[in-house]
KOLKOL-881573 format. One record per residue: residue number from 1; z, y negated, x of N, C-alpha, C in turn. Coordinates in pm, 1 decimal, always signed. Each point is the difference from the previous one (the first is absolute). Example, Ala and Ser with C-alpha at 12.3 -4.5 7.8 and 13.67 -1.06 7.14 Angstrom:
% residues 2
SITE  nr     n_zz     n_yy     n_xx    ca_zz    ca_yy    ca_xx     c_zz     c_yy     c_xx
SITE   1   +780.0   +569.0  +1319.0     +0.0   -119.0    -89.0     +0.0   -120.0    +90.0
SITE   2    -72.0   -105.0    -35.0     +6.0   -119.0    +82.0    +73.0   -109.0    -77.0
This chain:
% residues 199
SITE  nr     n_zz     n_yy     n_xx    ca_zz    ca_yy    ca_xx     c_zz     c_yy     c_xx
SITE   1  -2694.6   +318.8   -527.9   +112.5    +83.1    +40.6   +109.6    -88.4    +59.9
SITE   2   +124.4    +24.7    -39.5   +111.4    -75.9    +53.1    +24.3    +38.6   +144.8
SITE   3    +38.2    -97.9    +77.6    +42.3    +27.0   +136.7   +149.8    -23.5     +6.8
SITE   4    +74.9    +97.5    +50.8   +145.7    -10.1     +0.6    +44.9   -123.0    +76.0
SITE   5    +87.3    -80.7    -62.8    +51.9   -119.9    +60.8   +109.4    +36.0    +99.6
SITE   6     -1.2    -67.9   +116.3   +102.8    +26.3   +100.1   +124.4    -79.8    -35.1
SITE   7    +97.8    +65.9    -53.5   +127.8    -60.9    -34.1   +106.0    +66.2    +85.8
SITE   8    +84.5    -80.3    +61.0   +106.4    +56.8    +81.5   +123.0    +25.3    -85.1
SITE   9    +89.2    +86.3    +50.4   +123.7    +29.8    -70.7   +109.1    -89.5    +57.3
SITE  10    +26.5   -110.4    -66.1   +108.5    -87.1    +42.4    +44.8    -85.1   -117.3
SITE  11   +106.6    -75.3    +21.1    +60.7    -75.0   -109.6    -93.3   -105.1    -57.8
SITE  12    -94.9    -49.9    +80.2    -91.1   -102.4    -49.5    -98.3    +56.2   -101.4
SITE  13    -18.6   +132.4     -0.7    -96.5    +61.6    -90.3    +65.8    +89.5   -104.8
SITE  14   +129.9    -19.0    -24.1    +71.7    +80.3    -98.6    -73.7     +4.8   -132.8
SITE  15    -32.9   -118.9    -52.3    -60.9     -8.4   -132.2   -134.1    +68.9     -6.7
SITE  16    -84.6    -24.5   +100.0   -133.3    +58.4     +0.8     +5.9   +152.0    +12.0
SITE  17    +86.4    +48.3    +89.0    +14.1   +144.6    +17.9    +46.1    +66.6   -129.2
SITE  18   +101.4    -56.1    -64.6    +54.4    +62.7   -120.2    -94.2    -11.7   -119.2
SITE  19    -81.8   -104.3     -3.6   -102.3    -10.0   -104.5   -101.7   +113.6    +13.6
SITE  20    -38.9    +27.6   +123.3    -95.6   +109.0    +24.6    +62.3   +133.9    -38.1
SITE  21   +125.6    +21.4    +39.1    +69.0   +123.6    -35.3    +11.5    +14.3   -150.9
SITE  22    +34.9   -106.8    -68.4    +13.2     +4.7   -145.0   -132.9    +32.4    -67.1
SITE  23   -109.0    -53.4    +53.9   -131.2    +26.7    -57.8    -37.2   +146.4    +14.3
SITE  24    +41.9    +61.7   +111.3    -21.5   +144.4    +16.1    +84.3    +78.5    -99.3
SITE  25   +128.0    -38.8    -15.4    +91.6    +70.0    -89.8    -47.9     -8.9   -144.7
SITE  26    -34.6   -120.7    -44.8    -33.9    -23.1   -140.6   -141.1    +46.0    -33.9
SITE  27    -94.4    -32.4    +86.7   -141.7    +22.3    -32.7    -65.3   +114.6    +75.8
SITE  28    +76.5    +64.3    +91.2    -57.3   +106.3    +82.9   -127.3    -49.7    +68.2
SITE  29     +8.8   -122.6    +51.4   -115.6    -70.0    +54.8    -31.7    +47.9   +141.8
SITE  30   -120.7    +51.1    +20.0    -38.7    +56.2   +129.4    -10.9   -107.3   +107.4
SITE  31    -49.3   -118.1    -37.1    -10.7   -108.8    +97.1   +138.2    -38.4    +52.1
SITE  32    +98.4     -6.9    -89.7   +136.6    -31.2    +40.8    +55.2   +109.8    +90.5
SITE  33    -30.8   +126.0    -33.7    +45.0   +111.9    +81.8    -56.0    -11.3   +141.3
SITE  34   -127.2    -35.9    +11.4    -61.3    -13.4   +131.4    +59.4   -116.7    +78.9
SITE  35    +35.4   -107.9    -71.0    +66.7   -111.5    +66.7   +135.4    +43.2    +55.6
SITE  36    +77.2    +69.0    -82.6   +131.7    +46.4    +43.4    -11.4    +97.9   +116.6
SITE  37    -96.3    +89.4    -10.0    -22.2    +97.4   +107.2    -29.8    -71.6   +132.1
SITE  38    -84.4   -102.5     -7.5    -37.4    -75.7   +118.5   +119.9    -74.1    +58.5
SITE  39    +80.5    -60.2    -86.5   +119.0    -72.2    +44.3    +93.1    +93.2    +76.3
SITE  40    +29.2   +115.5    -57.9    +92.3    +94.6    +61.8    -59.1    +59.0   +127.2
SITE  41   -129.5    +29.1     -2.7    -66.0    +56.1   +118.1    +12.1    -94.3   +119.6
SITE  42    -34.3   -126.1    -21.4     +2.0    -93.3   +112.5   +142.3    -30.8    +45.7
SITE  43    +94.2     +9.0    -92.3   +140.2    -15.1    +39.3    +40.5   +114.8    +92.3
SITE  44    -32.4   +121.6    -39.3    +35.6   +116.3    +80.8    -72.6     -0.9   +133.5
SITE  45   -127.1    -35.0     -3.6    -78.8     +4.0   +123.8    +39.2   -110.8    +96.6
SITE  46    +21.4   -118.7    -54.8    +18.9   -115.5    +86.6   +143.0    -29.1    +38.3
SITE  47    +96.8    +49.4    -78.9   +138.4    -38.1    +24.5    +86.7   +116.1    +45.6
SITE  48    -17.7   +115.8    -61.3    +95.6   +107.8    +28.7    -63.9   +128.3    +51.7
SITE  49   -124.8     -3.6    +39.5    -65.3   +123.4    +40.8    +69.7    +65.9   +119.2
SITE  50    +41.1    -79.0    +98.9    +67.6    +57.5   +115.8   +132.1    +64.7    -41.7
SITE  51    +77.4    -70.8    -84.1   +124.9    +56.2    -50.0    -26.0   +127.2    -78.8
SITE  52   -105.8     -4.4    -82.1    -33.6   +112.6    -86.1    -34.1   +122.7    +83.0
SITE  53    -81.3    -18.2   +103.8    -37.9   +112.2    +84.5   +121.1    +59.4    +71.2
SITE  54    +89.3    -86.0    +48.5   +120.7    +48.5    +66.4    +87.0    +79.5    -95.7
SITE  55    +12.6    -50.5   -122.7    +85.0    +67.5    -97.8    -63.4   +131.7    -43.4
SITE  56   -131.6     +2.8    -15.1    -66.9   +123.3    -40.0    +14.1   +107.5   +107.0
SITE  57     -6.5    -39.7   +127.8    +16.7    +97.6   +106.8   +139.6    +60.9     -3.2
SITE  58   +100.0    -80.8    -27.9   +137.9    +48.6     -6.7    +20.8    +91.7   -119.7
SITE  59    -74.4    -27.7   -109.7    +22.6    +73.0   -123.7   -106.8   +104.7    -28.5
SITE  60    -85.3    +29.8    +98.7   -114.8    +87.5    -23.5    +40.2   +140.9    -41.9
SITE  61   +120.1    +43.2    +38.4    +43.6   +135.3    -32.7    +75.1     +6.4   -132.4
SITE  62    +21.9   -115.5    -62.8    +70.2     -2.1   -127.4    -93.0    +40.1   -112.8
SITE  63    +58.3    +47.1   -108.9    -79.4    +28.0   -118.5    -40.5   -131.1    -64.5
SITE  64   -100.8     +4.5    -85.3    -47.2   -119.9    -68.5   +111.1    -64.3    -81.5
SITE  65    +86.5    +81.8    -59.5   +110.2    -50.8    -81.1    +91.4    -89.2    +83.6
SITE  66    +15.4    +32.4   +128.7    +85.9    -80.2    +87.6    -77.9   -109.7    +72.8
SITE  67   -124.6    +26.2    +29.8    -78.3    -91.7    +82.5    -48.8   -122.7    -75.5
SITE  68    -43.9    +16.9   -124.2    -65.7   -108.9    -72.4    +85.2   -125.9    -12.2
SITE  69   +127.3     +9.7    -41.3    +78.6   -124.1    -11.2    +24.3    -68.9   +133.9
SITE  70     +2.7    +77.5   +108.7    +14.8    -60.6   +132.4   -122.5    -82.4    +36.4
SITE  71   -115.5    +41.1    -49.3   -123.7    -71.9    +26.4    -13.5   -122.4    -89.4
SITE  72    +21.8    +17.3   -129.5    -15.4   -112.5    -92.3   +105.1   -107.1    +22.9
SITE  73   +110.3    +34.2    +65.2   +103.2    -99.8    +27.5    -54.1   -113.3    +86.1
SITE  74   -106.6    +25.4    +74.6    -59.7   -103.4    +82.5    -75.1   -102.7    -83.1
SITE  75    -28.8    +30.8   -125.4    -62.7    -96.7    -88.8   +102.8    -78.2    -79.7
SITE  76   +111.4    +64.7    -31.7    +86.3    -57.3   -102.8    +70.0   -127.3    +42.7
SITE  77    +24.6    -19.3   +129.9    +66.5   -122.3    +43.5    -76.6   -124.3    -43.9
SITE  78   -131.4     +9.6     +1.4    -82.0   -113.8    -41.6    -30.4     +6.8   -149.4
SITE  79    -47.7   +113.2    -46.8    -39.4    +11.5   -140.0   +116.3    -23.9    -95.1
SITE  80   +113.1    +59.3    +30.5   +114.5    -10.0    -90.3    +68.6   -135.2     +8.1
SITE  81    -37.4    -81.9    +98.0    +60.8   -132.4    +11.1    -72.2   -102.9    -85.8
SITE  82   -115.2    +36.5    -55.7    -73.2    -92.4    -85.5    +78.0    -27.4   -127.8
SITE  83    -11.7   -120.4    -50.3    +70.1    -38.9   -122.3   -100.9    -18.3   -112.4
SITE  84     -7.1    +96.2    -92.6   -100.0     -8.2   -106.5    +30.7   -112.1    -98.7
SITE  85   -100.1    -79.7    -37.9    +21.9   -103.0   -101.6    +43.3    +62.9   -132.1
SITE  86    +94.8    -63.7    -69.2    +54.1    +55.2   -123.6   -104.8    +12.3   -109.6
SITE  87   -103.1    -85.5     +6.0   -102.8     +7.5   -103.7    -92.5   +119.2    +19.2
SITE  88     +6.4    +64.8   +116.2    -85.0   +115.6    +25.9    +76.5   +129.8    -20.9
SITE  89   +120.3     +8.8    +56.9    +82.9   +119.5    -18.4   +133.0    -40.6    -62.2
SITE  90    +46.3    +79.5    -94.8   +124.4    -32.1    -69.8   +119.6     -1.8    +93.6
SITE  91     +0.0    +87.4    +98.7   +111.6     +6.5    +93.4    -46.1    +62.5   +130.6
SITE  92    +83.9     -8.4   +100.6    -34.4    +51.4   +132.8    -15.0   +151.4     -0.1
SITE  93    +80.7    +68.8    -80.1     -9.9   +145.5     -8.8   -139.6    +41.4    -44.8
SITE  94    -51.0    -68.7   -102.2   -135.0    +30.0    -50.3   -104.9    -24.7   +108.5
SITE  95    +17.4   -106.3    +75.1    -92.5    -32.7   +107.7     -1.0   +109.3   +107.1
SITE  96   +119.1    +43.4    +43.6     +7.8   +100.1   +105.9    -52.5   +135.7    -44.3
SITE  97    +29.5    +38.7   -124.6    -53.9   +125.8    -51.8   -152.0     -6.5     -4.4
SITE  98    -54.4   -113.8    -43.2   -145.4    -16.8     -4.7    -60.1     +5.7   +139.7
SITE  99    +66.5    -62.6    +94.7    -48.8     -0.1   +138.1     +3.4   +139.7    +59.9
SITE 100   +109.9    +71.6    -22.5    +10.9   +137.2    +50.0   -104.0    +90.3    -65.3
SITE 101    -23.2    -20.9   -129.7   -101.4    +78.3    -71.8   -138.0    -24.5    +58.6
SITE 102    -26.8   -124.9    +38.5   -129.5    -29.4    +60.9    -14.8    +69.6   +134.8
SITE 103   +103.9     -3.3    +82.4     -6.9    +66.4   +131.1    -27.4   +148.8    -18.9
SITE 104    +66.8    +59.5    -97.3    -22.0   +142.5    -29.7   -145.7    +24.6    -41.8
SITE 105    -48.8    -81.0    -92.1   -138.7    +14.5    -47.6    -97.7    -21.1   +114.6
SITE 106    +25.6    -99.9    +82.6    -89.2    -34.4   +110.2    -17.0   +117.0    +96.5
SITE 107   +111.2    +65.2    +36.7     -8.0   +113.6    +92.2    -77.6   +115.3    -62.0
SITE 108    +28.2    +28.0   -127.6    -69.6   +110.2    -67.4   -148.4    -29.5    -13.0
SITE 109    -33.8   -121.2    -39.5   -140.0    -38.6    -16.4    -73.7     +4.8   +133.0
SITE 110    +68.5    -41.5   +105.3    -59.6     +0.5   +133.2    -38.1   +141.2    +42.2
SITE 111    +90.6    +94.0    -22.1    -25.6   +138.9    +37.9   -108.5    +62.5    -87.1
SITE 112     +3.3    -27.9   -129.4   -101.6    +55.2    -89.3   -138.1    -56.3    +33.6
SITE 113     -6.1   -127.7    +32.8   -128.1    -61.5    +34.7    -57.3    +61.6   +126.2
SITE 114    +86.8    +25.2    +96.1    -46.8    +60.0   +125.3    -49.4   +141.8    -24.2
SITE 115    +75.6    +76.1    -79.4    -39.2   +137.7    -27.1   -131.9     +7.9    -74.5
SITE 116    -22.9    -97.6    -88.0   -122.2     -0.3    -80.1   -115.3    -69.8    +69.8
SITE 117    +26.6    -48.4   +122.9   -102.5    -70.5    +78.6    -56.7   -119.5    -74.4
SITE 118    +88.0    -69.8    -73.3    -44.1   -115.1    -77.8    +41.1   -132.8    +63.6
SITE 119    +61.1     +4.2   +114.8    +49.0   -123.5    +59.5   -115.9    -91.4    +38.0
SITE 120    +16.1   -128.0    -29.1    -99.6    -98.4    +39.8    +49.3    -70.6   +125.6
SITE 121    -86.7    -78.3    +60.2    +37.2    -70.8   +121.8   +108.0   -103.9    -25.1
SITE 122    +10.6    -47.9   -126.1    +98.4   -102.8    -32.2   +139.0    +56.4    -24.0
SITE 123    +12.0   +129.9    -20.1   +129.5    +59.3    -29.8    +77.7    +26.0   +128.9
SITE 124   +128.8    -29.9     -4.7    +83.3    +13.2   +119.0    +76.9   +132.2     -4.8
SITE 125     -6.2    +79.4   +106.5    +63.9   +133.0     +1.9   +151.2     -8.7    +21.8
SITE 126    +74.4    -28.3   -105.7   +144.8    -15.4     +9.5    +67.3   +128.1    +49.4
SITE 127    -50.0   +115.5    -44.0    +66.4   +127.1    +32.1     +6.5    +27.0   +149.6
SITE 128    -87.9    -62.8    +77.9     +2.0    +24.0   +144.3   +131.3    -47.3    +61.9
SITE 129    +63.2    -99.9    -61.4   +125.7    -50.6    +52.4   +115.9    +96.6    -25.3
SITE 130    -20.0    +91.9    -93.8   +106.5    +92.9    -37.2    -27.9   +142.0    +48.2
SITE 131   -106.9    +14.8    +78.3    -41.4   +130.6    +52.0    -16.5   +101.7   -113.4
SITE 132    -58.3    -46.4   -110.5    -22.6    +88.2   -114.4   -144.8    +45.3     -9.9
SITE 133    -89.9    -70.2    +70.1   -142.0    +22.6    -21.1    -52.2   +130.7    +59.1
SITE 134    +63.8    +52.0   +105.8    -50.7   +121.8    +62.1    +21.6   +122.6    -88.0
SITE 135   +114.0     +6.9    -64.8    +28.5   +109.4    -92.3    +69.4    -56.9   -123.3
SITE 136    -77.3    -38.9   -100.7    +57.4    -67.1   -116.9    +74.4    +92.3    -95.9
SITE 137    -16.1   +130.6    +14.0    +54.8    +92.9    -98.5   +151.0    -16.4    -22.9
SITE 138    +81.9    -12.3   +106.0   +144.1    -18.6    -24.0    +30.5   -123.6    -83.1
SITE 139    -74.6   -108.6    +25.4    +25.4   -120.8    -77.0    -45.1    +15.7   -145.1
SITE 140   -110.1    +68.7    -22.2    -47.7    +21.6   -136.6   +101.1    +81.4    -80.5
SITE 141    +58.9   +100.6    +64.4   +105.5    +78.3    -66.0   +123.0    -86.2    -26.2
SITE 142    +33.3    -83.2    +97.4   +113.9    -90.0    -13.7    -20.8    -94.8   -117.1
SITE 143   -117.2    -57.3    -10.9    -27.5    -95.2   -107.7     +3.2    +67.9   -136.7
SITE 144    -52.1   +120.7     -5.9     +4.6    +75.2   -125.5   +144.5    +27.1    -41.5
SITE 145    +82.6    +35.5    +97.0   +141.9    +23.4    -28.1    +68.0   -128.4    -45.2
SITE 146    -43.8   -112.1    +56.1    +56.0   -128.9    -37.6    -29.5    -31.8   -146.1
SITE 147   -120.3    +34.1    -44.1    -36.4    -20.8   -140.5    +87.2    +83.6    -92.8
SITE 148    +27.4   +122.5    +40.7    +85.9    +87.6    -80.3   +143.3    -52.6     -2.9
SITE 149    +45.6    -54.7   +113.7   +134.7    -56.0     +6.8    +15.6   -115.2    -98.5
SITE 150   -104.1    -81.3    -14.1     +6.8   -113.3    -92.9    +26.2    +46.1   -142.8
SITE 151    -58.7   +113.5    -36.5    +19.3    +54.6   -134.6   +137.2    +64.9    -14.8
SITE 152    +46.0    +65.2   +105.2   +126.2    +74.0     -7.0   +122.4    -91.3     +6.9
SITE 153     -6.5   -100.0    +84.9   +115.6    -87.1    +21.1    -46.4   -140.5    +36.3
SITE 154    -23.5    -84.6   -100.1    -50.7   -135.6    +26.5    +86.7    -80.9    +96.1
SITE 155   +132.9    +14.7     -7.0    +86.7    -77.1    +88.1    -12.1    +49.2   +144.2
SITE 156     -4.6   +131.3    +20.2    -19.2    +52.9   +135.3   -134.8    -44.6    +55.2
SITE 157    -99.8     -1.1    -85.4   -133.4    -44.9    +39.9     +2.7   -145.8    +43.8
SITE 158    +69.2    -83.5    -75.6     +6.6   -142.5    +30.7    +66.5    -23.8   +135.7
SITE 159   +109.4    +70.6    +24.0    +68.4    -10.1   +129.5    -90.9    +52.4   +111.3
SITE 160    -64.1   +113.5    -24.9    -82.3    +64.3   +102.5   -124.3    -80.7    +34.1
SITE 161    -61.4    -63.5    -98.8   -124.3    -72.7    +29.7    +28.3   -121.8    +87.7
SITE 162   +116.5    -62.0    -17.9    +37.3   -111.2    +86.9    +31.0    +49.4   +140.9
SITE 163    +59.5   +118.3     +9.5    +33.5    +57.2   +130.6   -124.2    +45.3    +74.9
SITE 164    -87.5    +71.8    -68.4   -115.0    +59.6    +67.5   -116.1    -95.2    +22.4
SITE 165    -20.6    -93.7    -91.7   -121.4    -82.0    +11.1    +25.4   -144.9    +38.1
SITE 166   +127.8    -41.4     +5.1    +33.3   -129.6    +58.5    +97.7    +15.6   +115.8
SITE 167    +48.4   +122.5    +21.3    +89.4    +24.0   +112.2   +139.2    -56.6    -18.0
SITE 168    +42.3    -26.2   -123.4   +134.0    -53.7    -24.4   +105.8   +106.6    +26.2
SITE 169   +110.9    -40.9    +60.0   +109.0    +93.6    +23.7   +100.7     -6.2   -114.3
SITE 170   +108.5    +73.7    +12.7    +99.6    +10.0   -106.6    +52.7   -137.9    -40.4
SITE 171    +37.5    -78.0    +99.0    +56.4   -132.6    -28.3   -101.7    -91.4    -67.5
SITE 172   -126.2     +3.6    +46.9   -104.2    -82.3    -61.5    -18.5    +36.2   -147.1
SITE 173     -7.7   +129.6    -26.8    -23.2    +46.8   -137.1   +118.5    -36.3    -89.3
SITE 174   +119.3    +15.8    +52.0   +119.5    -37.9    -75.3     -8.2   -146.8    -41.5
SITE 175    -40.1    -84.6    +92.7     -9.2   -143.6    -26.9   -112.2    -31.5    -98.0
SITE 176   -118.4    +56.9    +23.8   -117.2    -34.7    -81.0     +9.8    +52.1   -143.3
SITE 177    +61.1   +116.6    -18.7     +9.7    +57.6   -134.0   +134.5    -29.6    -67.0
SITE 178    +89.3    -62.9    +75.3   +132.7    -35.8    -53.5    +72.6   +122.5    -55.5
SITE 179     +5.6   +104.8    +80.8    +71.5   +120.8    -39.4    +96.6    +39.8   +109.9
SITE 180    +92.5    +87.6    -32.2   +100.0    +42.8    +96.9    -63.9    +78.6   +115.2
SITE 181    +59.1    -13.6   +118.4    -50.2    +72.5   +116.3     +2.4   +150.8    -24.5
SITE 182   +104.9    +48.6    -66.0    +10.0   +143.4    -28.4   -113.4    +46.7    -89.9
SITE 183    -42.0    -87.8    -91.7   -112.5    +33.6    -88.4   -128.9    +11.5    +79.7
SITE 184    -19.2    -93.2    +94.6   -119.8     +5.3    +85.5     -0.9   +129.4    +80.3
SITE 185   +112.2    +35.2    +60.9    +10.5   +124.0    +76.2    -35.8   +120.8    -86.4
SITE 186    +59.6     +5.1   -118.8    -21.8   +115.4    -87.7   -145.7    +10.7    -44.6
SITE 187    -56.8   -112.7    -41.0   -138.3     +1.3    -48.7    -98.5    +31.2   +111.8
SITE 188    +24.2    -55.6   +118.1    -89.9    +25.5   +112.3    +13.7   +144.0    +49.2
SITE 189   +120.9    +51.5     -0.4    +21.1   +140.1    +39.0    -70.2    +93.7    -96.6
SITE 190     +7.1    -32.9   -129.2    -69.0    +79.5   -102.3   -150.2     -2.1    +23.2
SITE 191    -53.1   -120.0    +27.1   -143.4    -13.7    +22.8    -45.7    +76.8   +123.6
SITE 192    +73.9    -13.1   +109.5    -36.6    +69.4   +123.4     +4.1   +151.5    -16.6
SITE 193   +104.1    +47.2    -67.2    +12.6   +144.8    -21.1   -117.6    +51.2    -80.5
SITE 194    -37.5    -74.2   -103.9   -112.2    +44.1    -84.3   -130.3     -3.5    +78.5
SITE 195    -24.8   -109.4    +73.6   -125.2    -13.3    +74.7    -13.5   +108.6   +105.0
SITE 196   +110.5    +37.4    +63.8     -5.3   +105.5   +101.8    -34.6   +135.6    -60.8
SITE 197    +37.8    +21.4   -123.7    -34.8   +127.7    -63.8   -146.0     +5.7    -43.4
SITE 198    -63.5   -117.5     -8.3   -135.8     -7.3    -52.4   -106.2    -15.4   +108.0
SITE 199    +40.9    -40.9   +119.7   -101.7    -23.4   +103.2    +54.3    +31.5   +139.2
């Protein structure tokens, strides 16, 4: 059985981190997923847990649609600063979409594993950092709506996944996707309006 390697999230490990992410994207590799989960877990626990708890207390009365990007923003300063090697990802946009997709999958998998009582001692409870584990139903509805959004409006989905799962703001998304600020506003407004009607 593989034991998850302790890799930190910093510029010295850009290549190793992105290789693991790429292996998850291309091969749906469970070992890579567990490595990524461990990396993010220890980052949240060891570096930003105090900030995260303070922010969650301030945002506890917000809906999930408003709260989630405020929480994931505590990850994006480090995660989004990584520079993916060109031989692994064609461009930075592809890298960030893949990273955001992993964060989304990780939260959903974490909640499903807990509900099914399948968690092992080696698995790290990421959802506890987002206060999703006590009542997962709102997040499950949110994720289902997110899947429908991807089919209905791929561009709104792309903007929204960076906002919700990497915590990128309007300016960040404008820069990373190389689109007009007005386009980001419109697409994100469309996504938020749709998600609010679904969950």
